[in-house]
MARRO-986349 format. One line per 3 residues: number of its first residue (from 1); their letters; for each residue x negated, y negated, z of C-alpha. Coordinates in steps of 0.05 Angstrom, whole numbers. Example, Ala and Ser with C-alpha at 12.3 -4.5 7.8 and 13.67 -1.06 7.14 Angstrom:
<pts>
1> as> -246:90:156  -273:21:143
</pts>
This chain:
<pts>
1> mah> -1536:-3295:424  -1597:-3273:385  -1633:-3209:403
4> ati> -1695:-3173:378  -1683:-3129:318  -1747:-3087:319
7> ppl> -1775:-3052:381  -1849:-3062:398  -1899:-3020:359
10> egm> -1908:-2969:416  -1833:-2960:419  -1823:-2944:345
13> paa> -1831:-2868:348  -1778:-2865:403  -1732:-2909:361
16> vld> -1741:-2863:301  -1724:-2803:344  -1662:-2838:369
19> lvr> -1642:-2851:297  -1654:-2778:278  -1613:-2755:338
22> rlr> -1554:-2798:316  -1559:-2774:244  -1560:-2702:265
25> agg> -1501:-2713:312  -1462:-2742:253  -1475:-2680:210
28> lpv> -1536:-2702:169  -1588:-2645:167  -1654:-2678:186
31> sts> -1713:-2630:193  -1772:-2640:239  -1818:-2652:180
34> eal> -1772:-2706:154  -1772:-2740:222  -1848:-2739:222
37> dav> -1848:-2768:151  -1804:-2824:176  -1854:-2841:231
40> dal> -1911:-2839:181  -1873:-2884:133  -1874:-2940:184
43> atv> -1949:-2947:173  -1934:-2968:101  -1886:-3025:116
46> din> -1884:-3088:158  -1846:-3066:220  -1826:-3138:235
49> vrs> -1784:-3140:171  -1720:-3103:185  -1702:-3090:112
52> dvr> -1770:-3057:101  -1760:-3011:161  -1690:-2995:136
55> tam> -1716:-2977:67  -1770:-2932:96  -1721:-2896:141
58> kat> -1669:-2886:87  -1721:-2860:37  -1746:-2807:85
61> lvk> -1683:-2786:121  -1624:-2793:73  -1618:-2743:16
64> dts> -1546:-2755:-7  -1505:-2817:-21  -1447:-2787:19
67> hev> -1488:-2800:83  -1501:-2874:70  -1446:-2898:116
70> lfa> -1470:-2853:173  -1541:-2878:162  -1520:-2952:161
73> rsf> -1480:-2943:226  -1536:-2905:261  -1591:-2953:237
76> dav> -1552:-3013:261  -1544:-2981:330  -1619:-2968:336
79> fpr> -1644:-3030:301  -1589:-3082:313  -1587:-3144:269
82> ihr> -1600:-3216:291  -1532:-3248:293  -1536:-3318:266
85> srd> -1493:-3368:301  -1431:-3386:260  -1371:-3427:275
88> rev> -1317:-3377:293  -1258:-3410:260  -1202:-3362:243
91> pts> -1159:-3364:181  -1102:-3413:185  -1030:-3389:189
94> dga> -1019:-3401:114  -1078:-3358:96  -1125:-3415:77
97> mea> -1197:-3409:97  -1233:-3456:144  -1305:-3480:138
100> gde> -1337:-3421:173  -1299:-3372:128  -1319:-3410:65
103> qlm> -1392:-3405:87  -1385:-3331:100  -1357:-3319:29
106> ddl> -1412:-3363:-2  -1465:-3323:34  -1433:-3257:13
109> vra> -1431:-3277:-60  -1504:-3299:-56  -1525:-3233:-25
112> mrd> -1486:-3194:-78  -1521:-3233:-133  -1588:-3220:-101
115> gdi> -1573:-3146:-90  -1592:-3154:-17  -1557:-3092:12
118> dqi> -1579:-3106:83  -1551:-3177:81  -1487:-3152:48
121> del> -1476:-3102:104  -1488:-3156:156  -1438:-3203:124
124> lde> -1386:-3148:114  -1394:-3128:186  -1378:-3200:205
127> ave> -1319:-3201:157  -1292:-3136:189  -1299:-3168:258
130> rya> -1262:-3231:236  -1206:-3204:192  -1195:-3129:200
133> gtd> -1163:-3129:270  -1199:-3064:290  -1197:-3086:363
136> kht> -1122:-3073:362  -1133:-3004:331  -1061:-3001:306
139> sta> -1071:-2965:241  -1118:-2927:195  -1184:-2949:165
142> ghh> -1151:-2961:98  -1099:-3008:127  -1150:-3047:168
145> tqr> -1194:-3053:106  -1137:-3078:63  -1120:-3129:117
148> alr> -1192:-3155:114  -1194:-3156:38  -1129:-3196:35
151> rmn> -1160:-3248:81  -1223:-3250:39  -1183:-3263:-24
154> ipa> -1218:-3216:-73  -1196:-3254:-137  -1227:-3317:-109
157> lyr> -1290:-3278:-90  -1294:-3252:-162  -1289:-3323:-189
160> ryl> -1343:-3347:-141  -1389:-3292:-165  -1380:-3314:-238
163> qds> -1379:-3389:-230  -1455:-3394:-223  -1467:-3351:-285
166> dae> -1509:-3384:-339  -1486:-3334:-392  -1472:-3366:-459
169> sry> -1453:-3310:-506  -1389:-3268:-501  -1432:-3206:-490
172> dra> -1470:-3236:-432  -1405:-3259:-400  -1376:-3189:-408
175> vda> -1438:-3160:-374  -1432:-3209:-316  -1358:-3192:-309
178> aea> -1373:-3117:-307  -1428:-3130:-256  -1381:-3171:-213
181> nam> -1328:-3115:-215  -1379:-3062:-197  -1407:-3102:-139
184> ies> -1337:-3117:-111  -1316:-3044:-117  -1380:-3023:-81
187> mkv> -1366:-3076:-28  -1296:-3047:-16  -1324:-2977:-6
190> rme> -1378:-3003:42  -1326:-3043:81  -1280:-2983:90
193> glv> -1339:-2943:115  -1355:-2998:166  -1282:-3000:189
196> agr> -1279:-2924:195  -1342:-2926:236  -1315:-2979:283
199> lrd> -1249:-2942:293  -1285:-2877:305  -1334:-2907:353
202> tei> -1277:-2935:396  -1245:-2866:402  -1304:-2818:404
205> dvh> -1368:-2828:443  -1432:-2815:404  -1447:-2754:448
208> qsl> -1381:-2723:425  -1395:-2731:351  -1417:-2658:345
211> edp> -1343:-2638:351  -1314:-2585:305  -1297:-2614:236
214> edr> -1227:-2585:246  -1214:-2637:300  -1240:-2700:266
217> pll> -1185:-2750:247  -1179:-2747:171  -1160:-2819:160
220> lag> -1215:-2845:205  -1271:-2803:175  -1328:-2835:138
223> pde> -1355:-2806:72  -1407:-2765:110  -1354:-2734:155
226> laa> -1308:-2720:96  -1364:-2683:62  -1372:-2638:123
229> mrl> -1297:-2626:126  -1295:-2606:52  -1349:-2554:66
232> amr> -1310:-2527:125  -1242:-2527:89  -1250:-2473:37
235> pla> -1269:-2416:86  -1214:-2439:133  -1163:-2435:76
238> rrl> -1186:-2365:57  -1181:-2341:129  -1111:-2370:136
241> atr> -1089:-2336:71  -1117:-2269:95  -1083:-2276:163
244> lgn> -1016:-2292:133  -1022:-2236:83  -1037:-2185:137
247> krr> -979:-2211:178  -932:-2202:119  -957:-2131:106
250> rst> -949:-2112:180  -880:-2143:188  -822:-2095:203
253> sgl> -748:-2103:215  -713:-2050:257  -709:-1974:256
256> dmr> -702:-1937:190  -655:-1882:213  -656:-1840:149
259> rti> -732:-1837:146  -736:-1824:221  -689:-1763:217
262> ras> -726:-1737:157  -793:-1743:194  -764:-1707:255
265> mgt> -752:-1643:215  -823:-1622:229  -814:-1628:304
268> ggv> -748:-1590:312  -704:-1651:302  -738:-1690:358
271> pvq> -755:-1761:333  -825:-1762:361  -848:-1816:312
274> pvl> -795:-1869:296  -801:-1899:227  -791:-1974:222
277> rrk> -760:-2009:163  -807:-2056:126  -786:-2127:114
280> rpt> -779:-2147:42  -773:-2222:50  -750:-2264:-9
283> kpd> -807:-2308:-30  -784:-2380:-40  -809:-2429:-92
286> liv> -855:-2483:-64  -858:-2555:-89  -911:-2601:-59
289> lcd> -912:-2677:-67  -974:-2713:-42  -985:-2788:-34
292> vsg> -1054:-2806:-61  -1053:-2881:-50  -1103:-2917:-6
295> sta> -1135:-2877:50  -1085:-2820:41  -1121:-2803:-24
298> efa> -1174:-2769:19  -1121:-2730:58  -1082:-2702:-2
301> pft> -1137:-2655:-29  -1141:-2619:39  -1066:-2607:38
304> ltl> -1065:-2584:-34  -1124:-2537:-23  -1093:-2505:38
307> lha> -1025:-2495:6  -1055:-2468:-58  -1096:-2418:-17
310> vhq> -1031:-2388:11  -994:-2390:-56  -983:-2314:-53
313> efr> -932:-2326:3  -888:-2362:-48  -857:-2339:-114
316> rvr> -880:-2401:-151  -920:-2463:-130  -916:-2530:-165
319> sfv> -957:-2590:-141  -948:-2664:-154  -986:-2727:-134
322> fvd> -958:-2797:-132  -974:-2870:-118  -919:-2913:-150
325> giv> -915:-2863:-207  -914:-2787:-202  -949:-2732:-243
328> eit> -955:-2656:-238  -1024:-2628:-224  -1010:-2553:-218
331> dil> -1059:-2541:-275  -1116:-2575:-238  -1107:-2533:-176
334> dss> -1105:-2469:-216  -1174:-2484:-243  -1205:-2515:-181
337> pgv> -1258:-2475:-143  -1256:-2518:-80  -1229:-2581:-47
340> ldp> -1213:-2632:-101  -1247:-2699:-106  -1193:-2754:-101
343> rql> -1220:-2784:-166  -1197:-2721:-202  -1126:-2738:-182
346> lgr> -1127:-2814:-190  -1148:-2809:-263  -1082:-2778:-285
349> rgl> -1041:-2820:-333  -974:-2843:-303  -997:-2840:-231
352> ivk> -1004:-2916:-223  -947:-2955:-256  -948:-3023:-222
355> dgr> -991:-3048:-165  -1023:-2983:-141  -988:-2981:-73
358> sdy> -944:-2923:-54  -870:-2931:-71  -830:-2873:-43
361> qrv> -763:-2897:-68  -788:-2904:-140  -827:-2839:-138
364> lst> -773:-2794:-108  -721:-2824:-154  -766:-2808:-214
367> flq> -778:-2738:-187  -704:-2724:-182  -691:-2750:-252
370> iwg> -745:-2709:-286  -756:-2648:-242  -694:-2649:-198
373> esv> -666:-2584:-228  -727:-2546:-201  -704:-2559:-129
376> tak> -654:-2504:-112  -629:-2465:-51  -692:-2422:-59
379> ttv> -741:-2480:-58  -784:-2504:0  -806:-2576:-10
382> iia> -866:-2606:26  -880:-2681:23  -947:-2707:48
385> gdt> -955:-2781:62  -960:-2835:114  -888:-2860:104
388> rsh> -912:-2932:94  -861:-2972:53  -905:-3033:39
391> rre> -841:-3074:52  -805:-3039:-5  -737:-3005:-3
394> pat> -743:-2939:36  -728:-2874:0  -674:-2852:49
397> ael> -620:-2835:-3  -669:-2797:-47  -696:-2758:12
400> aei> -626:-2739:33  -612:-2714:-37  -674:-2670:-37
403> ehr> -655:-2644:33  -586:-2626:6  -613:-2588:-54
406> arr> -672:-2552:-22  -676:-2491:23  -722:-2529:71
409> lyw> -756:-2597:70  -819:-2612:110  -860:-2675:118
412> lnp> -935:-2677:134  -958:-2744:162  -1034:-2755:167
415> eqr> -1026:-2814:214  -1033:-2803:288  -967:-2801:325
418> hew> -978:-2867:362  -979:-2902:293  -911:-2876:271
421> dtl> -856:-2929:265  -907:-2986:271  -907:-3043:220
424> dsc> -878:-3014:155  -878:-2940:175  -811:-2904:163
427> ate> -832:-2840:201  -769:-2830:243  -722:-2852:187
430> ygn> -752:-2801:139  -759:-2748:194  -684:-2749:204
433> hct> -676:-2717:136  -729:-2663:144  -726:-2592:170
436> dff> -789:-2610:209  -837:-2668:211  -910:-2654:229
439> evs> -969:-2696:252  -1029:-2671:212  -1083:-2721:228
442> tir> -1136:-2666:234  -1151:-2602:195  -1131:-2560:256
445> qli> -1063:-2594:258  -1055:-2584:183  -1070:-2510:188
448> sav> -1021:-2504:247  -966:-2539:207  -976:-2495:145
451> tqi> -975:-2432:189  -908:-2453:218  -879:-2470:150
454> v> -901:-2404:118
</pts>
């Protein structure tokens, strides 16, 4: 059913204020003067053309690309699109597309070629509704996005984009191919933002979006929310390190009889002030392995930052990241002033060996072959990942070997507990070989887990 996209002229200031309220609630700092600029900007555009209104609002209210997803979601809520009627065929059981799906892909390619961002967002929103399965809410934004992308058949979409090209020279064809790749990568990012927004909106009412960043689900966060979490993470990590350091310095273990008797000499042999023996705990080595594939790539930097902040509680800390290959990144953390950008990790040679999906069996087997001797009875091992096997052989034997060699073995799972053991998750199977297995879907849970481990 079609509905109006732009409120009447007299209702525009109220609509702009509603948009500003939503942006502020999502963490975007919009000043009063910027809100007034947005109202003034409406006088320079045709308010009956939605794309013109969108451009005016974005130009006056958005200052950083990390807030684009929040802006798109908020703008759509205040100025909803006209939904064109389409045949709602669903993909057939063998994955082939029906007529309505073919039309959707054709329209998407056309919008990408025209650079019509508003139209691209509308079509991606429809693709998410058709293919992502967000109504079932059974997994993370990354998994729902991958489900939609598989249905859309990205290689076919790439070929559609290039088939209308009139390029004749090899150089022009290379330019078109680079442009196609860039547009499709941008499309994937925008789609994941839309999926994250849908999942978040089903769990958290808009009036609750001012919640503490510590309580926002990491795997459901959009780029704007992740930016807020990164800002909050560094001081939290410093406070945790200070608290654990003070606890270590204050810790005692029983009465020191010799020092108590010696101190009592000044009070006629009466032990007025007992002297307690200080603990001298043996600091273990720490080895951290973080999955940086898919949506967990955003989770790993938070884990690495927090554990690196408390490195003084350990004798030595070594950090690794993996997808279907594994590399050591201890040097990056030593020189990092804050929360890492996932792109700093994904650029390491040897991280992606085959198809870019996590392969725990291959990774842990490689780790044991190359670095296995570093795991001893004095080593605490922490593995961070969503335990998703992607229908590959699980790493049960390799995990049992690490458990046998290590002092302790912990697993940090960023997925919410109700998603464990669904589809290809091996949560319980892996948890059986761990000293403890933690849900760390929020920063608060991550800090709690690290506190318990240390």
